[in-house]
Each structure stands twice: as C-alpha cells, then as structure tokens.
ZAMARGU-4260 file (C-alpha; in steps of 0.2 Angstrom, whole numbers, plus 5000, padded with zeros to 4 digits):
<rodrens>
0) 4961/5116/4882 | 4966/5097/4885 | 4974/5086/4872 | 4960/5075/4866 | 4972/5063/4857
5) 4974/5052/4873 | 4955/5051/4875 | 4943/5039/4866 | 4931/5047/4854 | 4916/5048/4866
10) 4927/5056/4880 | 4934/5068/4867 | 4916/5073/4860 | 4910/5076/4878 | 4925/5087/4882
15) 4924/5097/4866 | 4905/5099/4868 | 4906/5105/4886 | 4920/5117/4881 | 4909/5125/4868
20) 4897/5138/4876 | 4886/5137/4861 | 4883/5118/4862 | 4887/5114/4880 | 4871/5104/4882
25) 4867/5088/4872 | 4850/5096/4868 | 4858/5111/4860 | 4870/5100/4850 | 4856/5089/4844
30) 4845/5103/4838 | 4859/5110/4828 | 4865/5093/4821 | 4850/5083/4819 | 4858/5069/4829
35) 4846/5064/4843 | 4851/5067/4861 | 4850/5048/4866 | 4863/5045/4852 | 4874/5058/4858
40) 4873/5051/4875 | 4878/5033/4869 | 4892/5040/4859 | 4899/5050/4874 | 4898/5035/4885
45) 4908/5025/4873 | 4893/5013/4870 | 4893/5017/4851 | 4901/5027/4837 | 4893/5039/4826
50) 4890/5036/4808 | 4901/5046/4796 | 4886/5058/4793 | 4883/5060/4811 | 4902/5063/4814
55) 4902/5076/4801 | 4887/5085/4808 | 4894/5085/4825 | 4911/5091/4820 | 4905/5104/4809
60) 4894/5111/4823 | 4908/5110/4836 | 4921/5116/4823 | 4934/5103/4828 | 4945/5095/4815
65) 4955/5085/4827 | 4939/5077/4834 | 4934/5073/4816 | 4950/5064/4813 | 4949/5054/4829
70) 4931/5049/4825 | 4936/5044/4807 | 4950/5033/4814 | 4939/5024/4827 | 4925/5021/4815
75) 4937/5014/4802 | 4946/5003/4816 | 4929/4997/4822 | 4923/4993/4804 | 4939/4983/4800
80) 4940/4974/4817 | 4923/4967/4821 | 4922/4957/4838 | 4916/4940/4833 | 4912/4926/4845
85) 4904/4909/4846 | 4892/4906/4861 | 4892/4888/4864 | 4882/4878/4876 | 4883/4859/4881
90) 4867/4861/4892 | 4853/4865/4879 | 4837/4855/4881 | 4829/4849/4865 | 4812/4856/4864
95) 4805/4840/4856 | 4813/4825/4866 | 4820/4834/4881 | 4837/4827/4879 | 4853/4838/4882
100) 4861/4844/4866 | 4875/4856/4861 | 4870/4872/4853 | 4878/4888/4846 | 4874/4905/4841
105) 4886/4920/4837 | 4889/4937/4842 | 4896/4951/4831 | 4900/4967/4841 | 4888/4961/4854
110) 4873/4957/4843 | 4867/4939/4841 | 4868/4930/4824 | 4862/4913/4819 | 4873/4899/4813
115) 4867/4903/4796 | 4878/4918/4796 | 4894/4908/4802 | 4909/4907/4791 | 4918/4891/4788
120) 4930/4893/4803 | 4915/4896/4815 | 4906/4880/4808 | 4921/4870/4811 | 4924/4876/4828
125) 4905/4872/4832 | 4907/4854/4825 | 4923/4851/4834 | 4913/4855/4850 | 4900/4842/4846
130) 4887/4854/4839 | 4876/4846/4825 | 4874/4859/4812 | 4863/4855/4797 | 4854/4864/4783
135) 4835/4863/4786 | 4820/4870/4778 | 4810/4882/4789 | 4791/4878/4791 | 4787/4896/4793
140) 4797/4905/4779 | 4801/4890/4767 | 4819/4895/4767 | 4834/4884/4771 | 4845/4889/4785
145) 4860/4881/4794 | 4853/4876/4811 | 4857/4868/4828 | 4850/4850/4827 | 4847/4837/4841
150) 4858/4822/4839 | 4845/4811/4848 | 4829/4815/4838 | 4834/4826/4824 | 4823/4841/4829
155) 4831/4858/4825 | 4831/4875/4833 | 4824/4886/4820 | 4828/4905/4817 | 4812/4910/4827
160) 4817/4901/4843 | 4836/4905/4842 | 4833/4919/4855 | 4829/4905/4868 | 4848/4901/4867
165) 4854/4919/4871 | 4864/4921/4887 | 4863/4902/4891 | 4881/4898/4884 | 4893/4888/4894
170) 4908/4894/4884 | 4912/4910/4873 | 4925/4907/4860 | 4934/4922/4851 | 4934/4920/4832
175) 4951/4925/4824 | 4946/4925/4806 | 4934/4940/4804 | 4937/4945/4786 | 4920/4938/4781
180) 4912/4951/4794 | 4920/4967/4788 | 4907/4978/4781 | 4909/4989/4766 | 4915/5006/4769
185) 4900/5018/4773 | 4896/5031/4760 | 4897/5049/4766
</rodrens>
C-alpha cells in the first residue's frame, strides 16, 4: 500500500477507495455512505472537500484513520485560510448613462460576493482604485446595500445586476486580511 501522506485528500480518497475491494466503485461507496457519487467525484478530483459528516461516513466505510486525519487537516486549513479576491474593472459601462466607470465584486473560494460583504480593507482597496462605493436602498427589496455607483450620473449597480460584472474584470487583487471570512467550525 502506498503512503497517502504525500497525496492531497482527493487523491488519497481515490487511492484508498480503489484499494478496497468492497467499495472500489464510487457507486458502492455512495450506497454505503449516503454521499452521492457526484460529490465523491468532485472530492477525488480535488474540486471540493467533504463536510466533516461526509468525511466521517467515507472513512468509517473505508476503515482508514490516516485518511480521516488527512481530511480533517485539509478541512481545517481550508476553513481558516479562505481565498479572498477583489475583481476590479475600469471598463464597466453604466447601464443608465453609458459612460465608463470602475466597478468591483469579490470572490471567496471562487464564489462571487457583492461589495456589501466586503471588509474594510477591501472597501479601501476598491476606493483607492477609483471605485465609488455607496450605501443605496434597493428598489426591489427595500434593503440598504453597499453598491458600485457611476460617478457620472449617480446610478448604481444593484444586487440583482451584479452578475453582469462577473468575469469582466481587468485586474484581480488578492486580499491579505481574511479574518472576517473565516467561518465558524462545523458541527459534527
């Protein structure tokens, strides 16, 4: 048996699963653990990590404590080290006046987030890049949000239209202070 300590969790899971005759296929492992085959596939490809509940079910079925320790270690690292970025564009067209404006949205572990969820450091970086961020009231929900505002006409890009900005950035900025984005530890 290979040493799984040098592998990432997904590779280790796939190796241990394929080495186990009883659960050599994802379908068999899924039937035993209740973790669907697509999720097992994403985990093995390194595209995601299991929840602690899924990890325990997988490791209990496969009977491998070293795999459990590796999984817990990677889950904890991912929880305490989120990948937070600001996606900046200086080529956004205002929906109202058509003028060019600067805009931002964020990414946390690859998932988009609105400026409303930015921490102070992210807001300052955006403003230093020329983005106008202001609190505005949504006409749809009546809630107040921090939004991108056109400096020419004062129109804003609301929460609903934020998806129009995705992947139109001209610069991606890594955020160093991620303490505001560390999620509480998952219950088992």
